[in-house]
N, C-alpha and C positions, 0 to 999 in steps of 0.2 A: 369166295372172298368178295368183300366191299371195299372200296374205296375209304379212306377216312375223309371225314367232313371237313371244309376249310374254316372250321371255326376257329376263331381266334385262341392262341393258346392261352391258358390260364397260368398267371404268374404266381410262383410258389411263395405267397406272401406269408400264410400260416407258418409252414416250416420255418421259413428264415425267422420269422418272430419268436418261434419256439425254440429254435437253436440260439437266439440272443439270450432270452429268459435262461437257459440252461447254462450259458456261458456266465451270466451275472452270478447266478447260485454257486457254480463252481468258483467263480472269481473271489467271492465273499470270504471264504475261508483260507485263500491263498495269498490275497493282496490286500494292501491297505483299502480303507476307505475311499482316500483321494483316488487311488489308481483305478479302482472299480468305476468309480463317478466319472473319471477324466475318459475311460474308456466307454461308457455309457452316452457320455455327451458327443464324443465323436462320431459314434453310431448314429445316433438321433440326427446330428446335422449332416452327416456324410451320406446316409443310406436312407433313414426313415423319412426325413421331412422332404428330399428331393424326388423320391419315388412314391410319396401320398401313400407310405404304409398305414400311417396312424390317423384317424379323423381329427378335424381341427381342434375339437374339446380336448382330446388327450393332448394334442402338441402345446394347448394353451396351459393346461396344467404343469405339463413338463416346463415349459418356459416360465412359470413363476418358481417352480422349485429351484430350476437353475438360477435364475436372477437372485432370489433369496440366498441359494449358496455362494454365488460369486460376489455378490454386492452387498447384500445385507437388506433391511427394509427397504420398501419403495419410497420414493421421495414424496413431499407433499404434491398433491395433484394440480396440474396447472391446466386449467380450460382447454381439455382435449377436446378437438371437434371430429377427428378422424376416429370412427367407431372402431377400427382394428387397434389402434394405439391405446383408446379408453378400455377396451376389453382387456390387452395385454395388463395394462395398469392395474385394473380392478383385480385381476387373477393374483398379480403379485402382491397387492396390498392386502389379498385375503388370507396369504401365508405370513404375514406381519409378524406374528407372535412366534414363528419358528427361528429358533436361532441360527446364526450364520453357520456355524460350525456343526448344527445338527441337520441340516439341509442336505447334504449329499446323500446320504442313506436312503432318506424318502423318495429322492428323484430315482434311484435304482429300482427301489420298490414299485413307485408307478410305472415305471416301465415294463417290469416284470408283470404287473397287473395287466397291463394294456395287451400283454401279448398272450395272455390265455383266454 
């Protein structure tokens, strides 16, 4: 018998994401779009973002869909010097054509796509 190496344990990121994707798909038939959207937003805010489960590019696209769903079209751009704020505004403005009421399902779809 050999001793196990002292390698750092691998976090179960993929199973966690796959489980979430399965939950979204199951919830779609049982819950309203609003309830599914709320659950997805909570998961991203409470689990995915703090644990860095998704790359920044994915989080940026989710941010844009979230803002479009909760606020509507992006306001006119005001000289933003901060690159992070500018990137967020540009992502949000890119989904301007999506109606506010139609934005929650694409948010959940994006989250499902990122988990596979």
